[in-house]
NUDRENGU-861682 format. One record per atom (N, C-alpha, C, O): residue in one letter; x, y, z. Coordinates in steps of 0.02 Angstrom, whole numbers, padded with zeros to 5 digits. Example, Ala and Ser with C-alpha at 12.3 -4.5 7.8 and 13.67 -1.06 7.14 Angstrom:
2
NODE residu   east  north     up
NODE      a  00660 -00284  00390
NODE      a  00615 -00225  00390
NODE      a  00660 -00165  00390
NODE      a  00712 -00166  00423
NODE      s  00642 -00112  00354
NODE      s  00684 -00053  00357
NODE      s  00645  00002  00394
NODE      s  00670  00057  00402
! end
This chain:
162
NODE residu   east  north     up
NODE      m -01652 -02977  13149
NODE      m -01698 -02945  13104
NODE      m -01762 -02934  13132
NODE      m -01786 -02975  13170
NODE      k -01795 -02877  13115
NODE      k -01857 -02858  13133
NODE      k -01914 -02908  13122
NODE      k -01912 -02932  13065
NODE      t -01962 -02930  13158
NODE      t -02012 -02967  13142
NODE      t -02076 -02917  13133
NODE      t -02084 -02866  13167
NODE      y -02120 -02941  13082
NODE      y -02180 -02894  13068
NODE      y -02243 -02928  13082
NODE      y -02244 -02989  13088
NODE      t -02298 -02891  13089
NODE      t -02362 -02929  13094
NODE      t -02385 -02938  13027
NODE      t -02360 -02910  12978
NODE      k -02435 -02981  13024
NODE      k -02459 -03006  12956
NODE      k -02482 -02949  12915
NODE      k -02475 -02953  12854
NODE      e -02508 -02896  12944
NODE      e -02538 -02838  12902
NODE      e -02468 -02796  12884
NODE      e -02461 -02777  12826
NODE      q -02429 -02786  12922
NODE      q -02360 -02748  12904
NODE      q -02324 -02784  12851
NODE      q -02295 -02754  12805
NODE      a -02325 -02846  12856
NODE      a -02290 -02895  12797
NODE      a -02326 -02890  12734
NODE      a -02296 -02887  12680
NODE      l -02397 -02887  12739
NODE      l -02430 -02887  12672
NODE      l -02414 -02809  12651
NODE      l -02400 -02803  12591
NODE      n -02415 -02755  12686
NODE      n -02411 -02696  12655
NODE      n -02332 -02690  12627
NODE      n -02324 -02661  12573
NODE      r -02282 -02713  12658
NODE      r -02210 -02714  12639
NODE      r -02214 -02752  12566
NODE      r -02190 -02729  12515
NODE      a -02244 -02805  12570
NODE      a -02235 -02851  12509
NODE      a -02273 -02817  12458
NODE      a -02247 -02816  12402
NODE      a -02329 -02787  12467
NODE      a -02367 -02752  12413
NODE      a -02322 -02699  12384
NODE      a -02314 -02691  12324
NODE      a -02292 -02662  12432
NODE      a -02248 -02604  12407
NODE      a -02190 -02628  12371
NODE      a -02170 -02598  12321
NODE      l -02159 -02687  12397
NODE      l -02111 -02718  12351
NODE      l -02124 -02742  12284
NODE      l -02084 -02739  12237
NODE      c -02181 -02767  12282
NODE      c -02219 -02786  12215
NODE      c -02230 -02730  12174
NODE      c -02225 -02737  12113
NODE      s -02243 -02670  12200
NODE      s -02261 -02611  12161
NODE      s -02198 -02579  12131
NODE      s -02204 -02545  12080
NODE      r -02138 -02588  12161
NODE      r -02080 -02566  12140
NODE      r -02053 -02604  12082
NODE      r -02035 -02572  12033
NODE      t -02046 -02677  12083
NODE      t -02018 -02718  12041
NODE      t -02060 -02772  12028
NODE      t -02103 -02788  12069
NODE      e -02052 -02803  11976
NODE      e -02085 -02871  11962
NODE      e -02060 -02929  12006
NODE      e -02000 -02943  11997
NODE      k -02094 -02962  12049
NODE      k -02075 -03016  12080
NODE      k -02117 -03072  12072
NODE      k -02177 -03068  12058
NODE      c -02081 -03132  12084
NODE      c -02123 -03192  12083
NODE      c -02148 -03219  12157
NODE      c -02120 -03197  12207
NODE      s -02193 -03259  12161
NODE      s -02222 -03282  12222
NODE      s -02160 -03314  12264
NODE      s -02155 -03301  12324
NODE      f -02116 -03351  12233
NODE      f -02061 -03383  12274
NODE      f -02014 -03336  12308
NODE      f -01988 -03349  12362
NODE      d -02003 -03273  12269
NODE      d -01957 -03219  12301
NODE      d -02002 -03195  12361
NODE      d -01977 -03193  12418
NODE      i -02058 -03181  12352
NODE      i -02094 -03147  12402
NODE      i -02112 -03196  12464
NODE      i -02127 -03171  12518
NODE      q -02111 -03262  12457
NODE      q -02123 -03306  12511
NODE      q -02059 -03307  12547
NODE      q -02060 -03304  12608
NODE      k -02005 -03310  12514
NODE      k -01938 -03303  12549
NODE      k -01928 -03242  12588
NODE      k -01894 -03243  12640
NODE      k -01958 -03183  12564
NODE      k -01953 -03121  12602
NODE      k -01992 -03133  12661
NODE      k -01967 -03121  12716
NODE      l -02052 -03154  12657
NODE      l -02099 -03160  12716
NODE      l -02073 -03200  12771
NODE      l -02076 -03185  12830
NODE      i -02045 -03255  12743
NODE      i -02011 -03305  12795
NODE      i -01955 -03268  12836
NODE      i -01945 -03276  12897
NODE      q -01922 -03230  12797
NODE      q -01867 -03188  12819
NODE      q -01886 -03140  12877
NODE      q -01854 -03132  12929
NODE      w -01946 -03107  12858
NODE      w -01976 -03060  12904
NODE      w -02015 -03091  12966
NODE      w -02046 -03052  13002
NODE      g -02013 -03156  12978
NODE      g -02034 -03190  13027
NODE      g -02112 -03208  13025
NODE      g -02140 -03220  13078
NODE      i -02148 -03211  12961
NODE      i -02199 -03231  12954
NODE      i -02215 -03305  12948
NODE      i -02183 -03340  12909
NODE      e -02266 -03330  12987
NODE      e -02276 -03408  12984
NODE      e -02287 -03428  12903
NODE      e -02299 -03388  12858
NODE      e -02282 -03492  12896
NODE      e -02286 -03512  12823
NODE      e -02361 -03510  12794
NODE      e -02374 -03499  12735
NODE      t -02410 -03523  12845
NODE      t -02478 -03521  12829
NODE      t -02503 -03451  12821
NODE      t -02548 -03438  12781
NODE      d -02475 -03404  12858
NODE      d -02491 -03335  12844
NODE      d -02453 -03307  12787
NODE      d -02478 -03263  12751
NODE      a -02399 -03327  12779
NODE      a -02368 -03305  12710
NODE      a -02396 -03332  12648
NODE      a -02387 -03303  12595
NODE      n -02433 -03388  12653
NODE      n -02473 -03414  12589
NODE      n -02536 -03375  12581
NODE      n -02561 -03366  12526
NODE      e -02563 -03350  12638
NODE      e -02619 -03305  12636
NODE      e -02605 -03239  12607
NODE      e -02645 -03211  12570
NODE      i -02546 -03214  12625
NODE      i -02527 -03142  12601
NODE      i -02516 -03155  12522
NODE      i -02540 -03116  12480
NODE      i -02481 -03205  12506
NODE      i -02464 -03219  12436
NODE      i -02530 -03223  12404
NODE      i -02538 -03188  12354
NODE      d -02577 -03259  12423
NODE      d -02639 -03268  12384
NODE      d -02675 -03200  12377
NODE      d -02703 -03185  12324
NODE      r -02675 -03157  12432
NODE      r -02710 -03092  12424
NODE      r -02666 -03050  12372
NODE      r -02694 -03016  12330
NODE      l -02607 -03052  12375
NODE      l -02557 -03014  12334
NODE      l -02575 -03034  12250
NODE      l -02573 -02993  12204
NODE      i -02590 -03093  12244
NODE      i -02616 -03128  12177
NODE      i -02682 -03098  12165
NODE      i -02689 -03063  12115
NODE      v -02728 -03106  12203
NODE      v -02797 -03077  12195
NODE      v -02794 -02997  12183
NODE      v -02833 -02972  12143
NODE      e -02756 -02965  12212
NODE      e -02759 -02893  12207
NODE      e -02707 -02870  12154
NODE      e -02690 -02811  12151
NODE      k -02679 -02922  12109
NODE      k -02640 -02914  12048
NODE      k -02567 -02874  12062
NODE      k -02536 -02842  12019
NODE      f -02551 -02882  12125
NODE      f -02476 -02857  12140
NODE      f -02426 -02911  12113
NODE      f -02371 -02897  12088
NODE      l -02454 -02976  12121
NODE      l -02407 -03032  12100
NODE      l -02433 -03072  12055
NODE      l -02490 -03094  12066
NODE      d -02401 -03090  11996
NODE      d -02426 -03133  11947
NODE      d -02370 -03163  11916
NODE      d -02332 -03128  11881
NODE      d -02359 -03232  11927
NODE      d -02298 -03267  11900
NODE      d -02294 -03268  11830
NODE      d -02239 -03268  11803
NODE      e -02348 -03268  11796
NODE      e -02342 -03272  11721
NODE      e -02308 -03213  11695
NODE      e -02261 -03216  11655
NODE      r -02340 -03148  11726
NODE      r -02311 -03086  11707
NODE      r -02235 -03074  11721
NODE      r -02194 -03042  11688
NODE      f -02227 -03111  11785
NODE      f -02152 -03103  11802
NODE      f -02112 -03146  11757
NODE      f -02055 -03124  11745
NODE      v -02129 -03208  11725
NODE      v -02094 -03238  11688
NODE      v -02082 -03209  11612
NODE      v -02032 -03217  11577
NODE      r -02142 -03172  11595
NODE      r -02135 -03131  11537
NODE      r -02078 -03078  11538
NODE      r -02035 -03073  11494
NODE      y -02081 -03045  11585
NODE      y -02033 -02987  11595
NODE      y -01957 -03016  11605
NODE      y -01909 -02987  11578
NODE      y -01951 -03071  11643
NODE      y -01889 -03105  11653
NODE      y -01852 -03122  11596
NODE      y -01794 -03107  11583
NODE      v -01900 -03160  11555
NODE      v -01870 -03190  11494
NODE      v -01847 -03133  11452
NODE      v -01793 -03135  11423
NODE      k -01888 -03082  11447
NODE      k -01871 -03016  11399
NODE      k -01804 -02990  11417
NODE      k -01755 -02987  11380
NODE      d -01808 -02970  11487
NODE      d -01751 -02933  11516
NODE      d -01682 -02979  11507
NODE      d -01630 -02952  11488
NODE      k -01684 -03043  11522
NODE      k -01631 -03076  11525
NODE      k -01600 -03085  11450
NODE      k -01539 -03081  11440
NODE      m -01642 -03097  11403
NODE      m -01625 -03103  11328
NODE      m -01594 -03037  11308
NODE      m -01538 -03034  11284
NODE      t -01634 -02981  11319
NODE      t -01612 -02918  11293
NODE      t -01541 -02880  11329
NODE      t -01494 -02852  11301
NODE      f -01552 -02889  11387
NODE      f -01496 -02852  11434
NODE      f -01436 -02890  11449
NODE      f -01381 -02863  11450
NODE      n -01447 -02956  11460
NODE      n -01394 -02999  11489
NODE      n -01377 -03040  11428
NODE      n -01326 -03074  11434
NODE      g -01408 -03045  11371
NODE      g -01378 -03091  11322
NODE      g -01389 -03166  11334
NODE      g -01353 -03207  11306
NODE      w -01440 -03184  11376
NODE      w -01444 -03257  11397
NODE      w -01485 -03291  11346
NODE      w -01532 -03264  11317
NODE      g -01464 -03353  11337
NODE      g -01506 -03402  11292
NODE      g -01568 -03439  11332
NODE      g -01576 -03431  11393
NODE      k -01601 -03471  11302
NODE      k -01656 -03517  11324
NODE      k -01636 -03556  11391
NODE      k -01666 -03550  11444
NODE      q -01584 -03595  11381
NODE      q -01563 -03645  11431
NODE      q -01550 -03603  11498
NODE      q -01575 -03621  11552
NODE      k -01515 -03552  11494
NODE      k -01490 -03515  11554
NODE      k -01552 -03479  11583
NODE      k -01560 -03472  11643
NODE      i -01591 -03457  11539
NODE      i -01657 -03430  11573
NODE      i -01698 -03473  11604
NODE      i -01720 -03460  11660
NODE      w -01711 -03526  11575
NODE      w -01748 -03578  11601
NODE      w -01717 -03606  11672
NODE      w -01752 -03617  11722
NODE      f -01657 -03615  11669
NODE      f -01616 -03643  11726
NODE      f -01628 -03590  11795
NODE      f -01638 -03611  11852
NODE      h -01625 -03523  11777
NODE      h -01644 -03479  11831
NODE      h -01713 -03467  11850
NODE      h -01730 -03439  11902
NODE      l -01749 -03487  11810
NODE      l -01820 -03488  11824
NODE      l -01842 -03547  11861
NODE      l -01885 -03540  11904
NODE      q -01819 -03597  11851
NODE      q -01819 -03660  11900
NODE      q -01799 -03650  11964
NODE      q -01833 -03673  12010
NODE      q -01745 -03616  11973
NODE      q -01723 -03595  12043
NODE      q -01779 -03556  12071
NODE      q -01786 -03560  12132
NODE      k -01819 -03519  12040
NODE      k -01870 -03477  12069
NODE      k -01936 -03515  12069
NODE      k -01990 -03487  12081
NODE      r -01931 -03578  12056
NODE      r -01990 -03632  12057
NODE      r -02046 -03604  12012
NODE      r -02103 -03599  12033
NODE      m -02031 -03586  11953
NODE      m -02081 -03569  11900
NODE      m -02094 -03633  11861
NODE      m -02050 -03672  11843
NODE      p -02166 -03642  11850
NODE      p -02181 -03700  11815
NODE      p -02160 -03703  11739
NODE      p -02170 -03654  11704
NODE      q -02132 -03756  11715
NODE      q -02114 -03763  11643
NODE      q -02162 -03738  11599
NODE      q -02146 -03699  11555
NODE      s -02231 -03761  11609
NODE      s -02283 -03738  11563
NODE      s -02289 -03661  11552
NODE      s -02300 -03633  11498
NODE      t -02279 -03631  11610
NODE      t -02278 -03556  11599
NODE      t -02224 -03533  11559
NODE      t -02234 -03495  11512
NODE      f -02169 -03553  11575
NODE      f -02106 -03539  11536
NODE      f -02116 -03558  11462
NODE      f -02098 -03519  11419
NODE      e -02144 -03618  11445
NODE      e -02149 -03635  11375
NODE      e -02195 -03589  11338
NODE      e -02184 -03568  11281
NODE      t -02254 -03573  11377
NODE      t -02311 -03526  11351
NODE      t -02281 -03461  11330
NODE      t -02294 -03435  11276
NODE      v -02240 -03435  11376
NODE      v -02210 -03371  11361
NODE      v -02155 -03375  11299
NODE      v -02148 -03334  11254
NODE      w -02120 -03432  11307
NODE      w -02058 -03438  11251
NODE      w -02092 -03443  11180
NODE      w -02064 -03420  11130
NODE      e -02149 -03471  11178
NODE      e -02181 -03480  11114
NODE      e -02205 -03414  11085
NODE      e -02208 -03407  11024
NODE      e -02221 -03365  11127
NODE      e -02247 -03300  11106
NODE      e -02184 -03250  11095
NODE      e -02189 -03196  11067
NODE      m -02135 -03270  11116
NODE      m -02075 -03231  11104
NODE      m -02057 -03226  11032
NODE      m -02068 -03270  10990
NODE      d -02023 -03160  11017
NODE      d -02004 -03150  10940
NODE      d -01940 -03190  10938
NODE      d -01895 -03178  10978
NODE      k -01934 -03238  10894
NODE      k -01880 -03283  10884
NODE      k -01825 -03244  10839
NODE      k -01765 -03252  10845
NODE      e -01856 -03203  10796
NODE      e -01805 -03168  10746
NODE      e -01760 -03120  10794
NODE      e -01701 -03113  10778
NODE      s -01780 -03092  10843
NODE      s -01742 -03041  10885
NODE      s -01699 -03086  10930
NODE      s -01647 -03063  10954
NODE      y -01718 -03147  10942
NODE      y -01682 -03185  10988
NODE      y -01620 -03217  10943
NODE      y -01566 -03227  10971
NODE      n -01627 -03229  10886
NODE      n -01572 -03251  10842
NODE      n -01525 -03193  10829
NODE      n -01464 -03200  10827
NODE      e -01557 -03134  10821
NODE      e -01515 -03079  10795
NODE      e -01472 -03065  10857
NODE      e -01413 -03051  10846
NODE      k -01493 -03068  10921
NODE      k -01460 -03065  10979
NODE      k -01401 -03110  10978
NODE      k -01343 -03088  10983
NODE      l -01416 -03169  10972
NODE      l -01361 -03220  10970
NODE      l -01303 -03203  10924
NODE      l -01244 -03203  10942
NODE      i -01327 -03187  10860
NODE      i -01280 -03162  10810
NODE      i -01234 -03104  10829
NODE      i -01173 -03103  10819
NODE      s -01266 -03059  10854
NODE      s -01238 -02995  10877
NODE      s -01183 -03014  10929
NODE      s -01125 -02993  10926
NODE      l -01205 -03053  10975
NODE      l -01154 -03078  11031
NODE      l -01095 -03114  11003
NODE      l -01038 -03104  11024
NODE      l -01110 -03158  10953
NODE      l -01057 -03193  10917
NODE      l -01001 -03142  10882
NODE      l -00940 -03146  10890
NODE      q -01033 -03101  10846
NODE      q -00987 -03058  10814
NODE      q -00948 -03015  10860
NODE      q -00890 -03002  10847
NODE      k -00980 -02991  10913
NODE      k -00939 -02954  10961
NODE      k -00888 -02989  10994
NODE      k -00837 -02958  11011
NODE      k -00894 -03050  11005
NODE      k -00852 -03098  11037
NODE      k -00793 -03114  10990
NODE      k -00735 -03118  11010
NODE      q -00814 -03125  10924
NODE      q -00762 -03137  10878
NODE      q -00714 -03086  10870
NODE      q -00655 -03101  10862
NODE      k -00734 -03022  10871
NODE      k -00686 -02965  10874
NODE      k -00629 -02970  10926
NODE      k -00571 -02952  10916
NODE      s -00652 -02993  10979
NODE      s -00615 -02993  11036
NODE      s -00563 -03055  11035
NODE      s -00516 -03056  11075
NODE      l -00570 -03094  10999
NODE      l -00524 -03160  10994
NODE      l -00456 -03139  10967
NODE      l -00449 -03096  10924
NODE      k -00406 -03172  10995
NODE      k -00340 -03154  10973
NODE      k -00301 -03203  10931
NODE      k -00240 -03207  10930
NODE      t -00348 -03244  10893
NODE      t -00323 -03304  10847
NODE      t -00352 -03295  10785
NODE      t -00408 -03270  10775
NODE      d -00308 -03318  10739
NODE      d -00320 -03321  10661
NODE      d -00353 -03393  10639
NODE      d -00381 -03400  10585
NODE      d -00348 -03438  10681
NODE      d -00364 -03510  10663
NODE      d -00440 -03513  10666
NODE      d -00470 -03503  10718
NODE      p -00472 -03528  10603
NODE      p -00543 -03530  10593
NODE      p -00576 -03583  10642
NODE      p -00631 -03573  10669
NODE      w -00539 -03639  10651
NODE      w -00569 -03690  10686
NODE      w -00568 -03669  10762
NODE      w -00618 -03676  10798
NODE      e -00512 -03643  10783
NODE      e -00514 -03618  10862
NODE      e -00562 -03570  10865
NODE      e -00599 -03572  10915
NODE      i -00572 -03523  10819
NODE      i -00622 -03466  10826
NODE      i -00693 -03496  10840
NODE      i -00729 -03475  10885
NODE      k -00709 -03545  10798
NODE      k -00777 -03573  10792
NODE      k -00785 -03614  10860
NODE      k -00841 -03621  10884
NODE      q -00732 -03640  10888
NODE      q -00734 -03679  10954
NODE      q -00752 -03630  11002
NODE      q -00804 -03636  11034
NODE      k -00715 -03584  11009
NODE      k -00715 -03526  11066
NODE      k -00785 -03497  11058
NODE      k -00817 -03491  11110
NODE      l -00813 -03479  11004
NODE      l -00878 -03447  10987
NODE      l -00940 -03493  11017
NODE      l -00990 -03472  11045
NODE      m -00922 -03564  11004
NODE      m -00974 -03606  11023
NODE      m -00969 -03618  11101
NODE      m -01022 -03632  11130
NODE      r -00909 -03613  11137
NODE      r -00917 -03619  11202
NODE      r -00943 -03551  11238
NODE      r -00977 -03549  11289
NODE      y -00924 -03504  11205
NODE      y -00950 -03441  11230
NODE      y -01028 -03439  11231
NODE      y -01059 -03423  11282
NODE      a -01055 -03456  11174
NODE      a -01128 -03459  11165
NODE      a -01168 -03508  11212
NODE      a -01219 -03493  11244
NODE      a -01134 -03571  11211
NODE      a -01162 -03624  11256
NODE      a -01161 -03599  11334
NODE      a -01207 -03611  11373
NODE      g -01108 -03566  11351
NODE      g -01101 -03539  11418
NODE      g -01158 -03480  11432
NODE      g -01175 -03465  11489
NODE      r -01183 -03452  11377
NODE      r -01231 -03405  11387
NODE      r -01302 -03431  11389
NODE      r -01351 -03397  11404
NODE      g -01303 -03506  11371
NODE      g -01369 -03532  11378
NODE      g -01392 -03543  11308
NODE      g -01449 -03566  11308
NODE      f -01368 -03534  11253
NODE      f -01400 -03551  11197
NODE      f -01393 -03630  11176
NODE      f -01345 -03664  11193
NODE      q -01442 -03650  11142
NODE      q -01436 -03720  11112
NODE      q -01395 -03731  11060
NODE      q -01385 -03684  11022
NODE      i -01368 -03785  11048
NODE      i -01316 -03816  10997
NODE      i -01343 -03792  10926
NODE      i -01311 -03757  10887
NODE      d -01406 -03817  10915
NODE      d -01437 -03801  10845
NODE      d -01433 -03724  10833
NODE      d -01405 -03699  10784
NODE      e -01464 -03690  10882
NODE      e -01452 -03613  10869
NODE      e -01379 -03590  10861
NODE      e -01366 -03549  10817
NODE      i -01340 -03610  10893
NODE      i -01274 -03595  10893
NODE      i -01241 -03603  10821
NODE      i -01205 -03559  10796
NODE      y -01257 -03662  10792
NODE      y -01236 -03683  10726
NODE      y -01266 -03635  10679
NODE      y -01230 -03608  10637
NODE      r -01330 -03623  10682
NODE      r -01361 -03569  10637
NODE      r -01337 -03500  10641
NODE      r -01334 -03464  10591
NODE      a -01322 -03483  10694
NODE      a -01289 -03415  10703
NODE      a -01220 -03407  10686
NODE      a -01199 -03353  10665
NODE      l -01182 -03459  10695
NODE      l -01112 -03466  10665
NODE      l -01107 -03465  10584
NODE      l -01061 -03440  10553
NODE      d -01164 -03497  10556
NODE      d -01163 -03497  10486
NODE      d -01176 -03427  10468
NODE      d -01145 -03406  10420
NODE      a -01220 -03384  10501
NODE      a -01239 -03317  10480
NODE      a -01179 -03277  10496
NODE      a -01162 -03233  10456
NODE      v -01147 -03287  10548
NODE      v -01082 -03247  10556
NODE      v -01029 -03258  10501
NODE      v -00997 -03210  10479
NODE      e -01019 -03324  10478
NODE      e -00973 -03340  10433
NODE      e -00992 -03309  10368
NODE      e -00949 -03285  10330
NODE      d -01057 -03309  10353
NODE      d -01081 -03277  10289
NODE      d -01068 -03211  10292
NODE      d -01045 -03187  10240
NODE      d -01077 -03169  10345
NODE      d -01068 -03094  10348
NODE      d -00989 -03084  10338
NODE      d -00970 -03036  10304
NODE      d -00943 -03130  10367
NODE      d -00876 -03118  10356
NODE      d -00850 -03131  10288
NODE      d -00799 -03105  10266
NODE      e -00892 -03173  10254
NODE      e -00868 -03186  10181
NODE      e -00894 -03131  10144
NODE      e -00858 -03111  10099
NODE      e -00954 -03099  10154
NODE      e -00970 -03042  10119
NODE      e -00934 -02986  10129
NODE      e -00924 -02951  10080
NODE      l -00907 -02968  10191
NODE      l -00863 -02914  10206
NODE      l -00793 -02922  10167
NODE      l -00761 -02875  10144
NODE      g -00776 -02985  10164
NODE      g -00709 -03001  10132
NODE      g -00709 -02987  10059
NODE      g -00659 -02967  10029
NODE      a -00762 -02998  10033
NODE      a -00780 -02989  09960
NODE      a -00774 -02913  09942
NODE      a -00759 -02896  09884
NODE      l -00787 -02868  09992
NODE      l -00794 -02801  09981
NODE      l -00723 -02769  09972
NODE      l -00718 -02709  09962
! end
């Protein structure tokens, strides 16, 4: 792999951050791959932060929104992936508190309804267990899953009454 000078690496990293939202951990990994010393990499990251190319809180905000909206992930799975990117829990908690909880719950209910339609069993207990495992695998917490399952069951009862 080609190695870059400090200035070339700064320009490439800035271009990378301009195209997509990145976190400082991802950029540091890239800089190391490009053959930049760790002290120089830290200087480059500091400069990118000062010049607003890099902002970990902004990254967390977009990451949470995207993973919830497009991937259908729950809080636990999102937090797990952010931990892998070395994001501080305080930043995640701040962003999570600002998030629209109603759309989060609606997303979970929608996922459960869609999954329920694909199940090949009529046993209500088995359906509930499969839906719980599915939602837990997507990173939703147990109390959230129970509330959503109650909402899904209420919708099913209303449909059955029609």
